[in-house]
N, C-alpha and C positions, 0 to 999 in steps of 0.2 A: 607625325603621321607618315612623312615619306620614308622613313627608316623602317616603320611597321610594314607599309606596302612593299617595300624593298624586300623584307624578310618573308613576306607572303609569296612573292613572286619567286624567290630563290628556293623556298621550301618546295613549292609545288614543282619547279623544274628539277630539283633534286630528286624528289619521290618519282617522278616519271623516268628518271634516268638511272637509277639504281635500284637493286633488289630491295623489297621491303624487308628483308631479313638484317640488312645492314641498319636499317633505320630503326628496327625494333631493339637493336643492340644501342642505338643512340638513346634512345627514349629511356630504356633500362639504365643507362649511365647517369640519367639524370637523377635518378633516385638513390644513387649509391650512398653509402655512409659518408661521414664528415671528411675522411681523409680524400676523397675525390674532390674534383673542382665543383665549386657550388653554382648553381644555376639560378638566376632571379625567378622566383616562384611565379610572378606576373607573366614573365615571359613564357614559362613552361605553360601556363594556362592557355595563353594565346595560341601557342602552337597546337596544343590539343584542341582548341576550338576549330582552328583551320583543318584539323582532320576530320572532326565531326561535320563541318560544312562541306567538306570536298572528299567525300569517301570513295570517289572514283579514282582518287590518286593512289589510294591503297591497292585497289583492283588492279588497276594498270600495272602498278609495281609487282603484284604477284604473278600476274600474267607474264610480264617481262622476264622475272626471275625463272618462272617454270620453262619459258621458251629457251632461255641459256642454258638451263640444266638439260633439256631434251637435246639441244644441238652438241653440248658437250659430250653427254652419253653417245650419240649417233656417232661422232667422230671417234671417240674411243674405241667403240664396236668395229668401225670400218678398219681402224689401225690395228687391232687386235687380229680380225680375221685376215688382214694382207699378211701380217707377220706369221701366222700359222701357216700361210702357203709359201712365203718366200724366205723366212727366218725362224724355222721352228724351234731351233736351240734357245732363241731368246724367250720365247713363250714358256718352253719347259723350264728353264732357269735351273734352279737346284731341286727341283719338284721331282718326286719318285715317278717312274715309268715302268711301263710293261708292255709285252707284245712286240710288234715290229720295230726293228733298228733302223728302217729306211726312212722313217718319219715324213711319209708321203701323206698319209692321213693320220691326223691327230684327233683323238677324242679328249677333250678337256673336260674333267668333272670337277665341279665345286661341290664339296660335300661337307656334313656335319655329323660325327660319329654318333650324336646321341639323337639324331632326327630319325622317326620311324620311317618315313617315306624313303630317306636314304639307304636304310637297312633293306627295305623291299627292293630298291633300285640296284643295291649291291648284288642281290641274288641274280637279277637279270644280267647284269654286266659280266658276272663270273661266267654264265653260259654263253654270252655272246663273244667274250674273249677267247674262250676255248675254241670256238669256229674260227675266229678271224685273228689270232695272235700273229700270224704271218702277214698281215695286211694292215692292221690298225694298231696304233701307239696310244695307250691308255695314260693320261696325265692326271695326277691326283693333286687339286689344289684345295687346301683348307679353307673353309668359311664356316666357323662356329657361330652360331645364333645365340649368343651369349644372354640376350635378354629372355629367353625361353628356356634355354639348356644349360643349366649350372655345371655339368659334367663335359660339355663340348669342348672348351679350352683345355682342361686337364687331360682328356683323351687325346686331343691333338698333339699336345705336348709329348705325351708319350709315345705316340706313333712316330712323330719326328726323331725323338731319341732313338727308338727303334731302327728307324732310316739310316741313322749314322753308323749302325752296325750291320747294315744290310738285310734288314729284317722288316721293313716297313709293310709289305704286302702280308707277310704271315701275322704281323700284329694287327693289321687292318682286319683280317679274318677273324680274329679273337674277338674285336671290339664290336664289330657288326654281328656276330652270331651269339655274343652273350651281352647284348645291349642293356638289359635289365640289371646286370651286375657291375656297371661301371662305377668305379670308385678307386681310391688310392691303393686299397690292399689288392684287387684285382690287377691293376696296373703292373704292380711288382711280381704278383704271382704270374702273369703272363710273360713278363721279361724273364723270369726264373725259367719258365717252361721252355722258352725259345732259346735258352742258354747264352743270354746276353750278359755282358759285364756290368754287373749292377752299379758299380760307382760311376762308370761312364755313363750308363743309363740315366741316373739320378742327375748328374752334373749336366748333361746334355739338356735335359728337360728344362732346366733354367735358361739355357741359351735359345730354346726353341720359339720364344716370344716373338722375336724380330721377323722370323720366316713366315710364322702364322699370321702376323699383322700385315706382312706384305701381300699374302695372298688374299686376305679379306680386303685390304684396300684395292687390289684389282677387281675383286668382284663389285665393290661398290662403284667403281669408277666406269664398269661395264653396265651398271643400272641394275644389278641383280639385288633381289631382296630376300630371296627363300631357297631353299635347298630341297632335293639336289637340282643342279642345273648342269646341262651338258652342251658343249659347242664342239661340232666335228666339222672342221673345215669350213665354218661359217653357217652350217645348219645347226638348229638349236632343239632342244627338248628340255622339259623339266617335269619334275614330280617323280612318282613312283612308276616308271616307264616299264613297259611291257616288251618283250622280245620282239614282237612284230613291229614295234614302233621304231626300235633302234635298227632293226634290219632295213627297214623302209628308208630310214635316214641314210645309212650307208648306200643304198641303192642310188638315193639322190645324189650323194656326194661323188660317186663313181661317174656318173653321168655329166657332172658339172666340169 
């Protein structure tokens, strides 16, 4: 009886101290096949009974996990914004840029070449950058939403490969203005039209995965879940932005 009471106390303490995600993983491990460590069926039932009798422990664990996630995202956002202002080159990394060379105002775009809202925002950004190319530096970050856009990653690898030959922005133009044609033949045809070295283009596409995953990981660390998303020196916009919205954003940044 003492051993069981001790187990109950330790379990409840554990649940209140750690995220429920970890606990779910533990429960799942109890039902793994024979090669996994065997768990006493009676003990398993006792633990499940504890959970049924103390559901508040699960709720508390979920809440603690969510709060921890929010805190981590907030800290990541603060760090990113600070880097935009004090160390813009670290934010840019190997990403393609266009516009101003002085890097005083960065506009970081997280986008997906198959996203229809990104295609709409692309048109707005083109107009905006024509007017502010001497003041704003546009930085493109890949954030392909693979669960809903099957061509997002293939298009991103093609754009990355074009970047290696100095033609990212021209390739981006082709992708967004011909979004319904996305596919392998289109990627090759576009590379041909831009006079890219096709052998290098094909080999670079294979190498693109790491860079794209790095951008996607950054987006997730910042708490982003959709595209397009824009950050200008700490000010944010999302969705199919209108020209007036991004102009207002720039006005706020100038005053900050």
